[in-house]
C-alpha positions as CSV (number, residue, x, y, z in Angstrom):
1,X,287.8,95.1,181.6
2,X,289.7,98.5,180.5
3,X,292.5,96.7,179.7
4,X,291.2,94.7,177.3
5,X,290.3,96.9,176.0
6,X,293.1,98.9,175.8
7,X,294.5,95.2,173.9
8,X,292.1,95.8,171.7
9,X,292.4,98.6,170.2
10,X,295.8,98.0,169.8
11,X,295.2,95.3,167.7
12,X,296.9,93.4,170.7
13,X,293.9,90.7,169.8
14,X,295.3,87.5,172.4
15,X,296.0,90.6,175.3
16,X,293.1,91.7,175.5
17,X,291.5,88.0,175.5
18,X,293.7,87.5,178.0
19,X,292.3,90.5,180.0
20,X,289.1,90.1,180.0
21,X,289.0,86.7,180.8
22,X,291.2,87.3,184.0
23,X,288.0,90.0,184.6
24,X,285.0,88.3,184.0
25,X,287.3,85.5,186.6
26,X,287.0,88.9,189.5
27,X,283.5,89.9,188.0
28,X,282.6,86.2,188.0
29,X,284.0,85.4,191.6
30,X,282.2,89.2,192.9
31,X,278.7,87.6,191.2
32,X,278.7,84.7,193.5
33,X,279.6,86.3,196.5
34,X,277.2,88.5,195.8
35,X,274.7,87.7,194.0
36,X,272.1,90.0,194.8
37,X,273.7,92.9,193.6
38,X,273.0,94.2,190.4
39,X,276.1,96.4,189.4
40,X,278.9,93.4,189.8
41,X,276.4,91.4,187.8
42,X,276.2,94.4,185.4
43,X,279.9,94.4,185.1
44,X,280.5,90.5,184.5
45,X,277.3,90.6,181.6
46,X,278.9,93.9,180.4
47,X,283.0,92.1,180.3
48,X,281.2,89.3,178.9
49,X,279.5,91.2,175.6
50,X,283.2,93.5,175.3
51,X,284.9,90.2,175.0
52,X,282.8,88.4,173.0
53,X,282.6,91.3,170.9
54,X,286.7,90.7,170.3
55,X,286.0,87.3,169.7
56,X,283.7,87.7,166.9
57,X,285.5,90.2,165.3
58,X,289.2,87.9,165.6
59,X,287.3,85.2,163.8
60,X,287.0,82.7,167.4
61,X,283.4,82.5,166.4
62,X,283.0,78.9,169.1
63,X,284.9,80.8,171.3
64,X,282.7,84.0,171.1
65,X,279.3,81.5,171.1
66,X,279.9,80.7,174.1
67,X,281.2,83.9,175.7
68,X,278.3,85.5,174.5
69,X,275.7,82.9,175.7
70,X,277.2,83.2,179.1
71,X,276.2,87.3,178.4
72,X,272.8,86.3,177.6
73,X,272.0,84.1,180.9
74,X,274.3,87.0,182.7
75,X,272.2,90.1,181.7
76,X,268.5,87.2,181.3
77,X,269.1,87.0,184.8
78,X,269.6,90.8,185.6
79,X,266.4,91.3,183.4
80,X,264.6,89.9,185.7
81,X,265.7,90.9,189.1
82,X,266.0,95.0,188.2
83,X,262.9,95.3,186.1
84,X,263.4,99.3,186.0
85,X,266.0,99.2,184.4
86,X,265.4,99.4,180.2
87,X,269.3,99.1,179.2
88,X,269.3,95.3,180.7
89,X,266.9,94.7,178.3
90,X,268.6,96.1,175.0
91,X,271.9,94.7,176.4
92,X,270.1,91.2,176.5
93,X,268.0,91.8,172.5
94,X,271.5,93.4,171.6
95,X,273.6,90.3,172.8
96,X,271.1,87.6,171.6
97,X,271.3,89.5,167.9
98,X,275.2,88.6,168.2
99,X,274.3,85.6,168.6
100,X,272.2,84.8,165.4
101,X,274.8,86.4,163.7
102,X,277.6,83.7,164.7
103,X,274.9,81.4,163.7
104,X,274.2,82.3,160.5
105,X,278.4,82.2,159.4
106,X,278.6,78.6,160.5
107,X,274.8,78.1,158.4
108,X,273.4,76.8,162.1
109,X,270.4,78.1,160.8
110,X,267.7,76.8,163.2
111,X,270.0,77.8,166.0
112,X,270.3,81.9,164.1
113,X,266.4,82.2,163.7
114,X,265.7,80.7,167.3
115,X,268.4,83.6,168.5
116,X,266.7,86.9,166.6
117,X,263.1,85.9,167.1
118,X,264.7,86.2,171.1
119,X,265.9,89.1,170.0
120,X,263.5,90.5,168.1
121,X,260.5,89.6,171.5
122,X,263.0,92.0,173.8
123,X,263.9,94.8,171.3
124,X,260.0,94.3,170.4
125,X,259.0,95.1,174.4
126,X,261.5,98.0,174.2
127,X,260.4,100.2,171.7
128,X,256.5,100.2,172.6
129,X,257.4,101.4,175.5
130,X,260.1,103.5,174.7
131,X,258.9,104.5,171.5
132,X,260.4,108.1,170.5
133,X,263.8,106.2,171.6
134,X,266.2,105.6,168.2
135,X,268.2,103.4,169.9
136,X,265.8,101.3,171.0
137,X,264.6,101.1,167.1
138,X,267.3,100.7,165.1
139,X,268.4,97.2,166.9
140,X,265.2,95.6,166.4
141,X,264.8,97.3,162.5
142,X,268.2,94.7,162.5
143,X,267.3,91.8,164.3
144,X,263.7,91.3,161.9
145,X,266.4,92.0,158.4
146,X,268.9,89.0,160.0
147,X,265.8,86.7,160.6
148,X,264.9,87.8,156.9
149,X,267.9,87.0,156.0
150,X,268.0,83.5,157.5
151,X,264.4,82.6,156.4
152,X,265.5,83.6,152.8
153,X,268.5,81.0,153.4
154,X,267.0,78.3,154.3
155,X,264.1,78.5,151.9
156,X,261.6,79.9,153.7
157,X,260.8,82.8,151.3
158,X,257.1,83.3,152.0
159,X,258.5,84.0,156.3
160,X,261.2,86.0,154.8
161,X,259.0,88.2,152.8
162,X,257.0,88.5,156.1
163,X,259.9,88.9,158.6
164,X,261.3,91.7,155.7
165,X,258.2,93.4,155.3
166,X,258.1,94.3,158.9
167,X,261.9,95.1,159.1
168,X,260.4,98.3,155.8
169,X,257.2,99.2,158.2
170,X,259.8,99.0,161.4
171,X,262.3,102.0,159.5
172,X,259.1,103.8,157.4
173,X,257.9,104.4,161.4
174,X,261.1,105.9,162.0
175,X,261.9,108.2,159.0
176,X,258.3,109.5,159.8
177,X,259.1,110.2,163.1
178,X,262.1,111.5,163.0
179,X,262.4,113.0,159.4
180,X,265.1,114.4,159.6
181,X,268.0,111.1,160.4
182,X,269.3,110.6,157.0
183,X,270.2,107.2,158.2
184,X,267.0,105.5,158.5
185,X,265.7,107.3,154.8
186,X,268.9,105.2,153.7
187,X,268.8,102.2,155.1
188,X,264.9,101.9,154.0
189,X,266.6,102.6,150.7
190,X,268.4,99.1,150.8
191,X,265.7,98.0,152.6
192,X,263.4,98.0,150.0
């Protein structure tokens, strides 16, 4: 995983992909040997997430989808077995969001909508449980906006407006809760 990150920072994409693949294979074997040890499953899921990101940014969309689906499965298992760690749920939501982005790029709008709705479902619970955490609000705002785009692109304008209104509502809440954050104010301006 570390070698893959190093290669990806030097634009050696194929070397990075290969390193992530080797790391994923090693970590998957650890999960098989120690299925009840969360840190091994977490390492496997994180490696897949990093590999998926690299593949996404390298325009290898089908490979990225496959890897993010594996990551979603691994994070899903973690969230069901380790319920007291919100970080796993956050990563699961972010993984679904990445799948939504990938499906949108391929005009696979039904799958994109499903992925965004799963992301929103996961992230909404985190925002409810941790209302003071900006890091859980921001992905939820993005997910609502992305869902709105998918609904708009499929001609479902009323639903797209509802999703965008939800995005604006969440941004307003965030701006009022954290008034010293200009980035959120900028996002609110963009959303309008």
